[in-house]
C-alpha positions as CSV (number, residue, x, y, z in Angstrom):
1,X,210.7,92.3,-44.5
2,X,211.6,89.1,-42.7
3,X,210.3,89.4,-39.2
4,X,210.0,85.5,-38.8
5,X,212.5,85.5,-35.9
6,X,210.8,88.2,-34.1
7,X,207.3,86.4,-34.4
8,X,208.8,83.1,-33.2
9,X,210.2,85.0,-30.2
10,X,206.8,86.5,-29.4
11,X,205.5,82.7,-29.3
12,X,208.3,81.1,-27.4
13,X,212.0,81.6,-26.6
14,X,213.9,81.8,-29.8
15,X,217.1,80.1,-30.9
16,X,220.4,81.3,-32.5
17,X,218.6,81.1,-35.8
18,X,216.0,83.5,-34.8
19,X,218.6,86.0,-33.3
20,X,220.6,85.8,-36.6
21,X,217.3,86.6,-38.6
22,X,216.5,89.6,-36.3
23,X,220.1,91.0,-36.9
24,X,219.9,90.5,-40.4
25,X,216.7,92.5,-40.5
26,X,218.3,95.4,-38.9
27,X,221.6,95.1,-40.9
28,X,219.6,95.3,-44.2
29,X,217.8,98.5,-43.1
30,X,221.4,100.3,-42.0
31,X,220.2,100.4,-38.2
32,X,223.1,98.3,-37.3
33,X,225.4,100.9,-38.8
34,X,224.0,103.5,-36.7
35,X,224.7,101.3,-33.6
36,X,228.2,101.1,-34.9
37,X,228.6,104.8,-35.0
38,X,227.5,105.1,-31.5
39,X,229.8,102.7,-29.9
40,X,232.9,103.7,-31.8
41,X,232.4,107.1,-30.0
42,X,234.4,105.2,-27.1
43,X,238.2,105.2,-27.8
44,X,238.5,102.0,-26.0
45,X,235.9,100.3,-28.4
46,X,237.5,102.0,-31.4
47,X,241.0,100.5,-30.0
48,X,239.4,97.0,-29.5
49,X,237.9,97.2,-33.1
50,X,241.2,98.5,-34.8
51,X,243.3,95.7,-33.1
52,X,240.7,93.2,-33.8
53,X,241.2,91.9,-30.2
54,X,240.6,88.0,-30.3
55,X,241.6,86.4,-27.1
56,X,242.5,82.7,-27.0
57,X,239.5,80.4,-26.6
58,X,238.7,79.5,-23.1
59,X,238.5,75.8,-22.0
60,X,235.7,75.5,-19.3
61,X,237.8,73.1,-17.4
62,X,240.5,75.5,-16.9
63,X,238.2,78.2,-15.7
64,X,236.7,75.7,-13.3
65,X,239.9,75.3,-11.8
66,X,240.5,78.9,-11.0
67,X,239.9,80.2,-7.5
68,X,236.6,80.2,-5.8
69,X,235.0,83.8,-6.4
70,X,237.0,84.6,-9.5
71,X,235.5,85.8,-12.7
72,X,236.5,82.8,-14.7
73,X,235.1,80.4,-12.3
74,X,231.8,82.1,-11.8
75,X,231.6,82.4,-15.6
76,X,232.2,78.7,-16.1
77,X,230.0,77.7,-13.4
78,X,227.2,79.9,-15.1
79,X,227.6,77.9,-18.2
80,X,227.7,74.7,-16.5
81,X,224.6,75.1,-14.3
82,X,222.5,76.3,-17.2
83,X,224.0,73.9,-19.7
84,X,224.7,77.0,-22.0
85,X,226.7,76.6,-25.2
86,X,229.4,79.5,-25.1
87,X,229.0,79.4,-29.2
88,X,225.1,79.6,-29.0
89,X,225.1,82.6,-31.2
90,X,225.7,82.4,-35.0
91,X,228.8,84.0,-35.9
92,X,228.6,87.3,-38.3
93,X,230.6,86.7,-41.4
94,X,233.1,89.1,-42.6
95,X,235.9,91.4,-41.7
96,X,234.2,94.6,-41.1
97,X,234.2,96.7,-38.0
98,X,230.2,96.1,-37.8
99,X,230.9,92.3,-38.0
100,X,233.5,92.4,-35.3
101,X,231.5,94.4,-32.9
102,X,228.3,92.2,-33.3
103,X,230.6,89.2,-32.7
104,X,232.2,90.7,-29.7
105,X,228.9,91.5,-28.1
106,X,227.6,87.9,-28.4
107,X,230.9,86.4,-27.2
108,X,230.7,88.4,-23.8
109,X,227.0,88.2,-23.3
110,X,227.3,85.5,-20.6
111,X,230.4,87.4,-19.1
112,X,228.2,90.3,-18.7
113,X,225.4,88.0,-17.1
114,X,227.8,87.1,-14.4
115,X,229.2,90.6,-13.7
116,X,225.7,92.2,-13.4
117,X,224.2,89.4,-11.6
118,X,221.2,88.9,-14.1
119,X,220.2,85.2,-14.0
120,X,219.2,83.0,-17.0
121,X,215.2,83.4,-16.4
122,X,213.1,85.3,-18.8
123,X,213.4,88.2,-16.6
124,X,217.1,88.0,-16.3
125,X,217.5,87.8,-20.2
126,X,215.1,90.8,-20.4
127,X,217.2,92.9,-18.0
128,X,220.4,91.9,-20.0
129,X,218.7,93.1,-23.3
130,X,217.7,96.5,-21.5
131,X,221.3,96.9,-20.4
132,X,222.8,96.0,-23.6
133,X,220.5,98.4,-25.6
134,X,221.3,101.1,-23.0
135,X,224.9,100.6,-23.3
136,X,225.5,99.8,-27.1
137,X,222.1,101.1,-28.8
138,X,221.7,97.4,-30.2
139,X,218.4,97.3,-32.1
140,X,218.3,93.4,-31.9
141,X,218.1,93.3,-28.2
142,X,215.6,96.1,-28.1
143,X,213.3,93.8,-30.3
144,X,214.1,90.8,-28.2
145,X,213.0,92.8,-25.0
146,X,209.8,93.8,-26.8
147,X,209.1,90.2,-27.9
148,X,209.6,88.9,-24.2
149,X,207.1,91.8,-22.9
150,X,204.5,90.6,-25.3
151,X,204.8,87.0,-24.2
152,X,204.5,88.3,-20.5
153,X,201.1,89.6,-20.9
154,X,199.0,86.4,-19.9
155,X,201.6,85.8,-17.0
156,X,200.8,86.3,-13.4
157,X,201.2,89.7,-12.1
158,X,204.2,89.0,-10.0
159,X,205.9,87.7,-13.1
160,X,205.2,90.5,-15.1
161,X,206.5,92.9,-12.2
162,X,209.6,90.9,-11.8
163,X,210.2,91.2,-15.6
164,X,209.5,94.8,-15.7
165,X,211.7,95.2,-12.5
166,X,214.5,93.5,-14.5
167,X,214.2,95.9,-17.5
168,X,214.2,99.0,-15.2
169,X,217.3,97.5,-13.5
170,X,219.0,96.7,-16.8
171,X,218.5,100.4,-18.1
172,X,219.7,101.9,-15.1
173,X,222.9,99.8,-15.1
174,X,223.4,100.5,-18.7
175,X,223.2,104.2,-18.1
176,X,225.3,104.4,-15.1
177,X,227.8,101.7,-15.4
178,X,231.1,102.3,-17.5
179,X,231.1,100.9,-21.0
180,X,231.4,97.1,-21.1
181,X,232.0,96.7,-24.6
182,X,235.6,98.2,-24.4
183,X,236.7,96.0,-21.8
184,X,239.0,93.0,-22.4
185,X,237.2,90.6,-20.1
186,X,239.2,87.6,-20.7
187,X,242.4,89.2,-19.3
188,X,240.5,89.3,-15.9
189,X,239.5,85.7,-15.5
190,X,241.6,85.1,-12.5
191,X,240.6,88.4,-10.8
192,X,238.1,88.2,-7.9
193,X,234.5,88.9,-9.2
194,X,233.8,91.1,-6.1
195,X,236.9,93.3,-6.8
196,X,236.0,93.8,-10.6
197,X,232.4,94.7,-9.4
198,X,233.9,97.3,-7.0
199,X,236.0,98.7,-9.6
200,X,233.2,99.0,-12.2
201,X,231.1,100.7,-9.2
202,X,228.4,98.0,-9.7
203,X,227.9,97.3,-5.9
204,X,225.5,100.5,-5.4
205,X,223.9,99.4,-8.9
206,X,223.3,95.8,-8.6
207,X,219.9,94.4,-9.9
208,X,217.2,93.5,-7.4
209,X,217.5,89.9,-8.6
210,X,221.4,89.6,-7.9
211,X,222.9,87.4,-5.2
């Protein structure tokens, strides 16, 4: 059992290699296959997978030039402000349905951040982990969330409460929001973020930390 990625995550925020290590751990044990079966029950996800939907790579400069308040501009600003690499995650090799779903989840991670209002703090990432686990039964995000909770044990009480609130928000959003995995988000870059949030019913479910 190679749990080295999880161990490193318990000590400090992990990197792409640690994420890949945790994912491989679950793939080798067939847990990822159970996740795939769960998400394929959504017809929109099944259609996306069958088509192997692969939007053209986005150019950050092009997205930044989009109208203020649009999803594309908000996403590009999120990447720019935090100096994030949109290709941070290691791609899963292969042409299987599972490989496609895992890569799609990773490709849209930061888009979901923007839509949901979770920031890039430790608590914000924990909220994202909780949301993704609730929506897609992803075992990797469950383990990452556990590692972050363990790291939070020596933190100040206020920081622990913030992290736990983010987890509660993520679970609530994940259980009540429509399925995110089946959406073709890249076809909505120019749409106002507020309109998309309204269409998804997110205004009434906005996390406590959102703007």
